[in-house]
N, C-alpha and C positions, 0 to 999 in steps of 0.2 A: 441909518442915522441921519438925523434930523441935520438943517444947515446951525437953526437957532439950540438947539444941545449939546453939537458940533463947538460952539466960539461959547458954551458956559462950561464948558470941560476945560476950555484952553486956557480958561479965563480962571478955571479954579487952583489953588492952590494946594489943593486937594485932588489926588492922582488918581485919576479914573481909568479903570480895567474898559483900555480899546483896542480889538483886532481887527486885520486888516488879512483878506483870504486864512485866518485864524491865526496869522500870525500878531502877538500883541504890540500893541505902537504908542508911541509920543506923539499927541497933537500939540503944532507949535504955533500956529497962527492957521484960525480960518476966513477967508476969501469970502463974504457975504455972497457978493455979487454975482459970483461966477460957482461959486458951491463947490468950493475946489480948498481943500487944506494941506499944510505943512506939516508932514509928519516921518517920524522916523523908526524900524524896529526897535525896542526895547533893547536889546542885541547888538547892534551896530548903532548907535551914535551920526558914524559920520555917513548911512546911506540915509541921505533925507528923500523925501519923493514929497512933489506934488498929486495928490487925487483926488477922485470925485469924492465929497461928503457922503453920500450913499454906497459906496464900499466897506464904510465903515461901519465897525460895528460893538455896538456897547457888551458888558456881560450882563446875566441880566434883563437888556431889552429884551422886549415881548417881541418875538419872530413870530408869533402865532394863537389863536386862543385857543385854550384846552376848555369843555364843556364840563359841567360838575360832577367832581365826584365821590360814589356813592359809602360809606361805611358804614360797615357792620362788622356787631358786637357774636365772637368766633366763641 
C-alpha cells in the first residue's frame, strides 16, 4: 500500500479491509514522512504496533494484472 492511501483510510469514517501478513488490522495513524503506520489487529486492539506502510495490503488492491479473459458461448 502507498502512504497516501494509508492516510486516506486512517482519516476515513468508513473502515477498509486492510491486512498485515494476512491478519486484518485497523490503521490508527500514518506518519507520512517516515512511511510508518500505527495499527492493531482487529481481534487484539491491545497489540498496537508501528509497521512500514508498504507491508499493508488493502483487500481488493491490485497486486498484479491479468490479461483479458475471453468468454465463449457453450
